[in-house]
Backbone bond lengths (Angstrom), bond angles and torsions (degrees), N, CA, C in turn:
res aa  C-N    CA-C-N  psi(-1)  N-CA   C-N-CA  omega(-1)  CA-C   N-CA-C  phi
1 M - - - 1.448 - - 1.528 109.54 -
2 W 1.330 116.37 -48.54 1.463 118.83 -178.72 1.518 111.58 -64.83
3 A 1.326 117.66 -38.87 1.457 120.51 179.05 1.525 111.03 -63.67
4 K 1.321 117.13 -34.35 1.464 120.54 177.82 1.515 111.15 -68.43
5 W 1.334 116.58 -33.91 1.455 120.17 -175.81 1.526 113.59 -84.19
6 I 1.335 116.54 -41.05 1.471 118.79 -174.40 1.519 113.38 -119.93
7 G 1.311 117.09 2.56 1.456 120.99 179.64 1.518 111.24 92.44
8 E 1.319 115.13 157.20 1.460 120.30 179.97 1.522 109.82 -69.90
9 G 1.313 116.00 150.70 1.453 120.03 177.75 1.513 112.00 145.84
10 Q 1.309 114.73 -174.03 1.463 121.28 -176.03 1.524 112.56 -63.22
11 L 1.328 117.61 -39.28 1.459 120.24 -179.01 1.528 111.26 -63.29
12 A 1.323 116.33 -44.81 1.466 120.10 178.23 1.526 110.44 -62.94
13 S 1.316 116.93 -40.71 1.461 120.67 178.42 1.524 111.07 -63.93
14 T 1.313 116.49 -41.83 1.460 120.72 178.65 1.518 110.61 -63.60
15 F 1.333 116.77 -46.46 1.463 120.18 177.78 1.522 111.38 -60.28
16 A 1.332 116.88 -38.70 1.464 120.62 -179.86 1.523 110.76 -64.34
17 V 1.316 117.07 -44.06 1.469 120.34 -179.97 1.526 110.41 -66.08
18 V 1.327 116.50 -44.41 1.469 120.08 179.58 1.529 110.54 -63.89
19 S 1.325 117.63 -42.32 1.464 121.37 178.60 1.522 111.37 -62.85
20 A 1.324 116.41 -44.26 1.463 120.16 179.21 1.520 110.54 -63.61
21 A 1.327 117.08 -42.79 1.464 120.42 178.83 1.530 111.03 -63.82
22 A 1.325 117.04 -40.63 1.469 121.01 178.75 1.527 110.47 -64.60
23 A 1.330 117.32 -41.89 1.465 120.69 -179.75 1.526 110.90 -65.83
24 V 1.322 116.97 -43.52 1.464 119.94 177.65 1.528 109.93 -65.15
25 G 1.324 116.37 -40.00 1.463 120.00 176.67 1.516 112.31 -60.59
26 L 1.333 116.08 -40.06 1.460 120.24 177.02 1.525 110.70 -63.57
27 G 1.319 116.03 -40.80 1.468 119.92 176.65 1.519 111.92 -63.52
28 L 1.318 116.87 -39.83 1.466 120.11 177.34 1.527 110.96 -66.44
29 T 1.324 116.82 -34.36 1.465 120.53 175.57 1.529 110.18 -63.86
30 L 1.320 116.09 -41.41 1.471 119.64 175.34 1.531 110.19 -58.34
31 A 1.320 115.23 -45.05 1.463 120.42 -177.70 1.527 111.98 -66.39
32 M 1.313 117.49 -33.97 1.461 120.44 -179.77 1.526 112.00 -68.52
33 R 1.316 117.06 -22.43 1.463 120.80 -179.79 1.528 112.18 -98.96
34 R 1.295 116.44 15.64 1.460 121.67 -174.94 1.523 113.51 -67.86
35 A 1.318 118.13 -26.11 1.468 120.39 -176.99 1.525 112.22 -64.37
36 R 1.328 116.73 -21.87 1.464 120.55 -177.91 1.528 112.88 -89.69
37 V 1.330 116.82 2.06 1.465 121.72 -177.76 1.530 108.22 -120.54
38 G 1.333 116.57 139.70 1.458 121.26 -176.85 1.517 114.66 -61.60
39 E 1.316 117.63 -48.97 1.471 122.64 -177.39 1.531 109.07 -129.83
40 P 1.311 119.00 82.50 1.462 121.24 -171.99 1.529 115.46 -82.89
41 N 1.313 118.44 -19.16 1.467 121.30 -168.43 1.517 114.47 -60.73
42 F 1.313 117.30 -44.88 1.468 119.73 -172.87 1.525 111.22 -64.04
43 L 1.319 117.91 -45.14 1.460 120.46 -179.27 1.526 110.54 -64.04
44 E 1.308 117.55 -42.71 1.463 120.44 -179.43 1.525 111.25 -65.00
45 C 1.306 116.05 -43.01 1.466 119.94 176.92 1.523 110.26 -62.45
46 A 1.324 117.04 -44.20 1.466 121.13 179.50 1.521 110.86 -60.99
47 F 1.323 117.11 -41.42 1.466 121.30 179.70 1.530 110.53 -60.33
48 F 1.325 116.66 -49.61 1.463 119.01 -178.41 1.527 111.92 -69.27
49 C 1.330 117.91 -30.32 1.467 120.02 175.57 1.531 111.29 -66.28
50 V 1.333 117.39 -34.11 1.466 120.32 176.16 1.529 110.07 -67.45
51 L 1.326 117.07 -33.16 1.463 119.78 -179.24 1.531 113.20 -69.71
52 V 1.322 117.35 -28.84 1.464 120.10 -176.63 1.533 111.94 -54.98
53 P 1.342 120.12 -48.77 1.463 118.23 178.56 1.529 113.18 -64.37
54 L 1.321 117.20 -27.74 1.459 120.02 179.92 1.529 111.97 -73.28
55 I 1.316 116.52 -31.61 1.462 121.06 -174.76 1.520 111.65 -99.53
56 S 1.308 117.19 -30.14 1.461 122.16 -176.12 1.526 112.32 -70.44
57 P 1.326 117.14 141.82 1.465 119.76 175.62 1.532 113.16 -80.96
58 Q 1.324 117.53 -1.79 1.456 120.65 -178.95 1.522 110.89 -74.83
59 G 1.320 116.43 167.85 1.454 121.75 -177.81 1.515 113.38 -71.48
60 W 1.307 115.72 154.73 1.459 122.77 -177.76 1.520 113.29 -68.48
61 D 1.317 117.93 -33.25 1.457 120.22 -172.30 1.522 112.95 -53.02
62 Y 1.307 116.90 -40.69 1.457 120.20 -176.70 1.529 112.45 -99.35
63 V 1.313 116.52 -41.16 1.457 120.40 -172.78 1.527 111.99 -69.88
64 L 1.312 118.46 -32.99 1.455 120.72 -178.92 1.528 112.36 -65.37
65 L 1.320 116.59 -17.45 1.466 119.78 175.33 1.526 111.55 -61.16
66 L 1.321 116.34 -22.38 1.462 119.65 177.98 1.525 112.35 -65.02
67 A 1.319 117.18 -16.20 1.465 120.75 179.08 1.525 112.24 -79.05
68 L 1.310 118.31 -2.26 1.467 121.12 -177.65 1.533 113.48 -54.16
69 P 1.334 120.38 -41.89 1.468 117.69 176.40 1.537 113.15 -58.99
70 A 1.319 117.06 -35.86 1.469 120.14 177.36 1.522 110.42 -65.11
71 Y 1.325 116.85 -43.80 1.464 120.71 177.58 1.523 110.11 -56.87
72 M 1.330 115.88 -48.24 1.459 120.02 -176.06 1.531 111.39 -65.17
73 L 1.317 117.01 -40.51 1.454 120.18 179.01 1.525 111.32 -64.60
74 I 1.323 116.14 -43.38 1.465 120.10 179.58 1.525 110.74 -65.12
75 V 1.313 117.50 -43.34 1.467 120.76 178.34 1.528 109.93 -63.65
76 D 1.320 116.71 -41.73 1.464 120.35 179.67 1.523 112.13 -62.60
77 R 1.312 117.79 -34.90 1.465 122.55 -178.12 1.533 112.79 -99.37
78 W 1.314 117.01 12.91 1.468 121.78 -175.04 1.530 112.50 -52.34
79 S 1.306 117.05 -44.82 1.467 119.93 -177.06 1.528 112.08 -67.65
80 D 1.317 117.60 -18.08 1.466 121.44 178.50 1.531 112.86 -86.74
81 L 1.332 117.09 -11.68 1.462 120.64 -174.80 1.520 111.33 -83.23
82 Q 1.313 115.62 142.56 1.460 121.26 173.60 1.528 108.41 -72.22
83 P 1.334 117.73 157.62 1.470 120.57 -177.65 1.532 114.13 -54.66
84 G 1.312 118.53 -40.15 1.467 120.77 178.89 1.514 112.46 -64.73
85 V 1.319 116.41 -38.62 1.467 121.03 178.47 1.525 109.80 -71.15
86 R 1.323 116.59 -35.69 1.471 119.58 174.36 1.528 110.77 -61.18
87 A 1.322 116.64 -39.34 1.473 120.47 178.43 1.527 110.22 -63.66
88 L 1.338 117.43 -42.20 1.468 120.69 176.82 1.523 110.91 -61.69
89 A 1.336 115.85 -44.59 1.462 120.37 179.95 1.526 110.80 -63.27
90 T 1.317 116.48 -43.19 1.466 120.34 179.47 1.526 110.45 -61.91
91 A 1.316 116.74 -44.92 1.473 119.99 177.35 1.523 110.34 -60.81
92 G 1.329 117.07 -41.28 1.461 120.37 177.35 1.515 112.31 -62.55
93 F 1.336 115.96 -43.48 1.470 119.90 177.71 1.527 111.12 -61.00
94 V 1.320 116.81 -46.24 1.465 121.10 -177.56 1.530 110.45 -63.91
95 L 1.317 116.98 -47.05 1.467 120.44 -176.57 1.528 113.28 -68.53
96 T 1.326 117.13 -27.83 1.464 118.69 179.66 1.525 113.19 -95.44
97 S 1.321 117.25 -19.44 1.466 119.21 -173.39 1.524 114.68 -109.77
98 F 1.310 117.61 -28.50 1.458 119.99 -172.20 1.521 113.64 -115.78
99 T 1.315 117.13 16.58 1.459 120.25 178.07 1.528 108.93 -96.05
100 I 1.316 114.50 65.90 1.460 120.46 178.72 1.524 109.05 -116.76
101 F 1.307 115.14 146.71 1.461 122.24 -174.83 1.526 111.88 -55.98
102 D 1.324 116.79 -45.45 1.462 120.34 -175.90 1.523 112.63 -63.62
103 L 1.307 117.20 -28.35 1.458 121.73 -179.46 1.534 111.56 -86.15
104 L 1.315 117.07 -43.09 1.464 121.29 -174.10 1.523 114.21 -90.57
105 R 1.304 117.44 -21.76 1.462 123.85 -174.54 1.528 110.64 68.93
106 R 1.289 116.38 168.72 1.462 122.99 -167.22 1.533 114.52 -55.30
107 G 1.303 119.42 -52.22 1.458 121.88 -173.53 1.522 113.38 -61.82
108 L 1.329 115.76 -54.86 1.454 119.67 -178.25 1.526 111.15 -68.27
109 Y 1.321 116.43 -39.38 1.468 120.28 178.53 1.530 110.59 -59.42
110 T 1.319 116.85 -47.30 1.464 121.14 179.85 1.520 110.68 -60.41
111 H 1.314 116.77 -43.24 1.464 120.94 -179.84 1.532 111.23 -63.77
112 V 1.318 117.12 -46.78 1.467 121.04 -179.45 1.533 110.42 -63.19
113 M 1.323 117.33 -40.06 1.465 120.31 179.07 1.528 111.45 -68.35
114 Q 1.321 117.46 -37.60 1.464 120.22 177.73 1.521 111.55 -64.63
115 L 1.312 117.04 -30.75 1.462 121.21 178.54 1.536 112.50 -82.96
116 G 1.322 116.84 -7.63 1.463 120.18 -178.36 1.519 112.26 76.26
117 G 1.315 116.64 36.74 1.459 122.02 -176.32 1.515 115.45 -50.59
118 P 1.338 119.40 -51.30 1.470 118.93 179.89 1.529 112.86 -61.83
119 A 1.320 117.48 -36.72 1.465 119.87 178.34 1.527 110.69 -66.12
120 I 1.314 116.18 -41.85 1.466 119.91 177.50 1.526 109.74 -62.65
121 G 1.329 116.53 -42.34 1.464 120.43 177.95 1.518 112.21 -61.01
122 A 1.321 117.29 -42.41 1.464 120.68 178.70 1.528 110.49 -65.26
123 L 1.315 117.13 -39.08 1.472 120.22 176.52 1.528 110.84 -63.01
124 L 1.321 116.50 -40.22 1.464 119.84 178.35 1.530 111.00 -63.09
125 L 1.322 116.63 -42.74 1.464 119.80 178.61 1.525 110.81 -63.59
126 A 1.328 116.85 -41.11 1.464 120.28 177.87 1.530 110.07 -62.04
127 W 1.332 116.46 -41.50 1.464 119.71 179.99 1.529 111.47 -65.62
128 V 1.322 117.20 -37.47 1.471 120.15 176.86 1.527 109.88 -62.02
129 L 1.321 117.52 -37.78 1.466 119.89 176.76 1.527 110.95 -63.80
130 V 1.325 116.59 -39.90 1.466 120.22 176.39 1.527 109.87 -60.98
131 L 1.318 116.04 -43.58 1.465 119.90 179.84 1.533 111.90 -65.68
132 L 1.320 116.40 -35.36 1.472 119.69 175.93 1.532 110.86 -63.39
133 R 1.329 116.55 -43.05 1.462 119.57 178.64 1.521 110.35 -65.31
134 R 1.316 115.87 -41.75 1.472 120.46 179.44 1.533 110.49 -60.85
135 R 1.321 115.08 -40.74 1.474 119.47 178.99 1.519 110.43 -64.26
136 A 1.333 116.25 -40.00 1.462 120.67 -179.53 1.532 111.06 -65.82
137 L 1.318 117.34 -29.29 1.462 121.53 -179.92 1.507 113.18 -81.45
138 A 1.345 115.83 -19.42 1.477 119.35 -176.41 1.508 113.19 -72.55
């Protein structure tokens, strides 16, 4: 994602490492607050499964399937989400699920991929999980 935005090089690599460390740190923060939640395991597992496609060098087609627990958790809690969080979740679903060449065609597909659309969508889904945990703690 960073290489697409600022070009390949040391700066993009540094941003990628810092971003990955921040995301893992956020997940560990979720885990540290697990004692205050009745059933914390599924959300934490879903969060880290969403991170795998963001950190892994493998292709999106197969690795993004690991985000399925996050999808299911968000859909299950849909009625509990505020409208703004629903909008974030919807954008995450669209960017991770419907960014396929056959659907978007060459021009739009190329543009969305250059912007890192699936990565942005996965980040949005991860953030919705954070917001779900925060809501559960409130």
